[in-house]
DRENDO-1510 file (C-alpha; in Angstrom, 1 decimal, always signed):
<recs>
REC; n; res; u; v; w
REC; 1; MET; -10.4; +0.9; +19.4 .
REC; 2; PRO; -11.4; +2.9; +22.5 .
REC; 3; ALA; -13.2; +6.2; +22.0 .
REC; 4; SER; -10.3; +8.2; +23.4 .
REC; 5; ASP; -7.8; +6.6; +21.0 .
REC; 6; HIS; -10.2; +7.1; +18.1 .
REC; 7; GLU; -10.5; +10.9; +19.1 .
REC; 8; ARG; -6.8; +11.2; +19.1 .
REC; 9; THR; -6.5; +9.9; +15.5 .
REC; 10; LEU; -9.4; +12.0; +14.1 .
REC; 11; ARG; -8.7; +15.5; +13.1 .
REC; 12; PRO; -11.8; +17.8; +13.4 .
REC; 13; ALA; -13.4; +19.0; +10.2 .
REC; 14; VAL; -13.9; +22.7; +10.3 .
REC; 15; ARG; -16.4; +24.6; +8.2 .
REC; 16; PRO; -17.9; +28.3; +8.3 .
REC; 17; LEU; -20.4; +29.1; +10.8 .
REC; 18; ALA; -23.9; +28.8; +9.2 .
REC; 19; ALA; -27.4; +30.1; +9.9 .
REC; 20; ALA; -28.5; +26.6; +11.0 .
REC; 21; ASP; -25.8; +26.8; +13.8 .
REC; 22; LEU; -27.3; +29.8; +15.5 .
REC; 23; PRO; -29.7; +28.1; +17.9 .
REC; 24; TRP; -26.8; +25.8; +19.0 .
REC; 25; LEU; -24.5; +28.8; +19.2 .
REC; 26; GLU; -27.0; +30.8; +21.4 .
REC; 27; ARG; -27.5; +27.7; +23.8 .
REC; 28; LEU; -23.7; +27.2; +24.0 .
REC; 29; PHE; -22.8; +30.8; +24.7 .
REC; 30; THR; -25.6; +31.3; +27.2 .
REC; 31; GLU; -24.7; +28.1; +29.0 .
REC; 32; ARG; -20.9; +28.9; +29.2 .
REC; 33; TRP; -20.8; +32.6; +29.2 .
REC; 34; GLY; -24.2; +33.8; +30.4 .
REC; 35; GLY; -25.4; +35.1; +27.0 .
REC; 36; THR; -24.3; +35.9; +23.5 .
REC; 37; VAL; -22.6; +39.1; +24.3 .
REC; 38; SER; -18.8; +39.1; +24.8 .
REC; 39; VAL; -16.8; +42.0; +25.9 .
REC; 40; SER; -13.2; +42.8; +25.2 .
REC; 41; ARG; -11.3; +46.1; +25.5 .
REC; 42; GLY; -14.4; +48.1; +26.1 .
REC; 43; VAL; -16.2; +46.7; +23.1 .
REC; 44; ALA; -19.4; +44.6; +23.4 .
REC; 45; HIS; -19.5; +42.0; +20.7 .
REC; 46; HIS; -22.8; +40.3; +19.6 .
REC; 47; THR; -21.2; +36.9; +19.1 .
REC; 48; THR; -24.1; +35.5; +16.9 .
REC; 49; ALA; -23.5; +38.3; +14.4 .
REC; 50; LEU; -19.8; +37.7; +13.9 .
REC; 51; PRO; -18.2; +35.4; +11.3 .
REC; 52; GLY; -17.0; +32.1; +12.7 .
REC; 53; VAL; -16.1; +28.5; +12.2 .
REC; 54; VAL; -17.5; +25.3; +13.6 .
REC; 55; ALA; -15.5; +22.1; +14.3 .
REC; 56; LEU; -17.1; +18.8; +13.8 .
REC; 57; LEU; -16.2; +15.4; +15.1 .
REC; 58; ASP; -18.0; +12.4; +13.7 .
REC; 59; GLY; -20.5; +14.8; +12.2 .
REC; 60; GLU; -21.4; +16.4; +15.5 .
REC; 61; ARG; -20.5; +20.0; +16.5 .
REC; 62; ALA; -17.5; +19.9; +18.7 .
REC; 63; GLY; -16.6; +23.6; +19.0 .
REC; 64; VAL; -16.8; +27.1; +17.6 .
REC; 65; ALA; -14.8; +30.2; +17.2 .
REC; 66; THR; -15.9; +33.7; +16.3 .
REC; 67; TYR; -13.8; +36.5; +15.1 .
REC; 68; ARG; -13.7; +40.2; +13.9 .
REC; 69; ILE; -11.3; +41.5; +11.3 .
REC; 70; THR; -10.5; +45.2; +11.5 .
REC; 71; GLY; -7.9; +46.5; +9.0 .
REC; 72; ARG; -4.8; +44.3; +9.4 .
REC; 73; GLU; -5.9; +42.8; +12.6 .
REC; 74; CYS; -8.2; +40.0; +13.6 .
REC; 75; GLU; -9.6; +39.5; +17.1 .
REC; 76; LEU; -10.4; +35.9; +18.1 .
REC; 77; VAL; -13.5; +36.9; +20.1 .
REC; 78; THR; -14.6; +33.4; +21.2 .
REC; 79; LEU; -13.3; +30.0; +21.2 .
REC; 80; ASP; -15.2; +27.1; +22.7 .
REC; 81; SER; -14.5; +23.4; +22.5 .
REC; 82; VAL; -17.1; +20.9; +23.7 .
REC; 83; ARG; -14.7; +17.9; +23.2 .
REC; 84; ASP; -11.6; +18.3; +25.3 .
REC; 85; GLY; -8.4; +16.7; +24.1 .
REC; 86; ALA; -9.5; +16.0; +20.6 .
REC; 87; GLY; -7.7; +18.9; +18.9 .
REC; 88; VAL; -10.8; +21.1; +18.5 .
REC; 89; GLY; -9.3; +24.3; +19.8 .
REC; 90; THR; -6.2; +23.9; +17.6 .
REC; 91; ALA; -8.3; +23.2; +14.5 .
REC; 92; LEU; -10.4; +26.2; +15.2 .
REC; 93; VAL; -7.6; +28.7; +15.7 .
REC; 94; ASP; -5.9; +27.2; +12.6 .
REC; 95; ALA; -9.1; +28.0; +10.6 .
REC; 96; VAL; -9.5; +31.5; +12.0 .
REC; 97; ALA; -5.7; +32.2; +11.2 .
REC; 98; GLY; -6.2; +30.9; +7.8 .
REC; 99; ALA; -9.3; +33.1; +7.2 .
REC; 100; ALA; -7.4; +36.1; +8.6 .
REC; 101; ARG; -4.4; +35.5; +6.4 .
REC; 102; ALA; -6.6; +35.3; +3.4 .
REC; 103; GLU; -7.8; +38.8; +4.2 .
REC; 104; GLY; -4.2; +40.2; +4.5 .
REC; 105; VAL; -4.3; +40.3; +8.3 .
REC; 106; GLU; -0.9; +40.5; +10.0 .
REC; 107; ARG; -1.9; +40.1; +13.6 .
REC; 108; LEU; -4.3; +37.7; +15.3 .
REC; 109; TRP; -5.1; +38.8; +18.9 .
REC; 110; LEU; -7.5; +37.9; +21.8 .
REC; 111; ILE; -8.4; +38.8; +25.2 .
REC; 112; THR; -8.8; +36.4; +28.1 .
REC; 113; THR; -9.1; +37.0; +31.8 .
REC; 114; ASN; -6.5; +36.6; +34.6 .
REC; 115; ASP; -8.4; +33.6; +36.0 .
REC; 116; ASN; -8.5; +31.6; +32.8 .
REC; 117; LEU; -5.3; +29.7; +33.3 .
REC; 118; ARG; -6.4; +26.8; +31.0 .
REC; 119; ALA; -6.9; +29.3; +28.1 .
REC; 120; LEU; -3.5; +31.0; +28.9 .
REC; 121; ARG; -1.8; +27.6; +28.7 .
REC; 122; PHE; -3.6; +26.6; +25.4 .
REC; 123; TYR; -2.8; +29.9; +23.7 .
REC; 124; GLN; +0.8; +30.0; +24.7 .
REC; 125; ARG; +1.4; +26.5; +23.6 .
REC; 126; TYR; -0.2; +27.4; +20.4 .
REC; 127; GLY; +2.3; +30.1; +19.9 .
REC; 128; PHE; +0.5; +33.4; +21.1 .
REC; 129; ASP; +2.6; +35.8; +23.2 .
REC; 130; LEU; +1.3; +37.7; +26.1 .
REC; 131; VAL; +1.6; +41.4; +25.2 .
REC; 132; ALA; -0.5; +43.4; +27.6 .
REC; 133; VAL; -2.2; +43.2; +30.9 .
REC; 134; HIS; -5.1; +45.6; +31.1 .
REC; 135; ARG; -5.4; +46.2; +34.8 .
REC; 136; ASP; -8.9; +46.3; +36.2 .
REC; 137; ALA; -10.4; +46.3; +32.7 .
REC; 138; VAL; -13.0; +43.7; +33.8 .
REC; 139; ALA; -14.6; +46.2; +36.1 .
REC; 140; ARG; -15.2; +48.3; +33.0 .
REC; 141; SER; -16.5; +45.3; +31.1 .
REC; 142; ARG; -19.0; +44.6; +33.7 .
REC; 143; ALA; -20.7; +47.9; +32.9 .
REC; 144; LEU; -21.4; +46.4; +29.4 .
REC; 145; LYS; -22.1; +42.9; +30.6 .
REC; 146; PRO; -23.2; +42.8; +34.3 .
REC; 147; SER; -23.3; +39.0; +34.3 .
REC; 148; ILE; -19.5; +38.7; +34.4 .
REC; 149; PRO; -18.9; +37.0; +37.7 .
REC; 150; GLU; -16.5; +38.5; +40.4 .
REC; 151; ILE; -14.8; +35.1; +41.0 .
REC; 152; GLY; -13.8; +32.9; +38.2 .
REC; 153; HIS; -12.0; +29.6; +37.6 .
REC; 154; ASP; -10.2; +28.1; +40.6 .
REC; 155; GLY; -11.7; +30.8; +42.9 .
REC; 156; ILE; -9.5; +33.5; +41.3 .
REC; 157; PRO; -11.0; +37.0; +41.3 .
REC; 158; ILE; -11.6; +38.2; +37.8 .
REC; 159; ARG; -10.0; +41.6; +37.4 .
REC; 160; HIS; -7.7; +42.0; +34.5 .
REC; 161; GLU; -7.9; +41.5; +30.7 .
REC; 162; LEU; -4.8; +39.7; +29.2 .
REC; 163; GLU; -4.0; +40.4; +25.6 .
REC; 164; LEU; -2.3; +37.7; +23.6 .
REC; 165; GLU; -1.2; +38.0; +20.0 .
REC; 166; LEU; +0.1; +35.8; +17.2 .
REC; 167; PRO; +1.9; +37.5; +14.3 .
REC; 168; LEU; +0.5; +36.2; +10.9 .
REC; 169; PRO; +3.3; +36.5; +8.4 .
REC; 170; PRO; +2.1; +36.2; +4.9 .
REC; 171; THR; +2.3; +32.8; +3.3 .
REC; 172; SER; +4.4; +32.4; +0.1 .
REC; 173; ALA; +1.3; +32.2; -1.9 .
REC; 174; ALA; -0.2; +35.4; -0.3 .
REC; 175; ALA; +3.1; +37.2; -0.7 .
REC; 176; GLY; +3.7; +36.4; -4.3 .
</recs>
């Protein structure tokens, strides 16, 4: 069976982020995002200190998501897949949503930037809804993380934070 067919039939395993994952996580975030700090809505998140989940394919790390629960809301702070097309992103969001529901969270939300069309496509296909455009918010974020580039994916200037949300109705087990 070709590797691409094998990947399509294999669902990623997901487990909680562990201390042994931190060196990998630091390398991944530094390579992809210029460091381990992520900024959203004026808050600097130290991503390696957040709870998270790791996706595994064939025993190898294939992606990670970090999140922050505050009251009845859960912010999906980071989502990174290193194996495109293998269901890693979906498995990670499923796991974060499950962890959030277990904590009584009613809303899963995230911030992405206006240039990240791939993320917008993924999240909307998953079921997230675009609920706010925070105009010129990235300029304020650069005060907290100066390494945020001016130009992003596809040559699009990075200017705005886009907020997406997914309501998390309680499951029948949680409600009863």
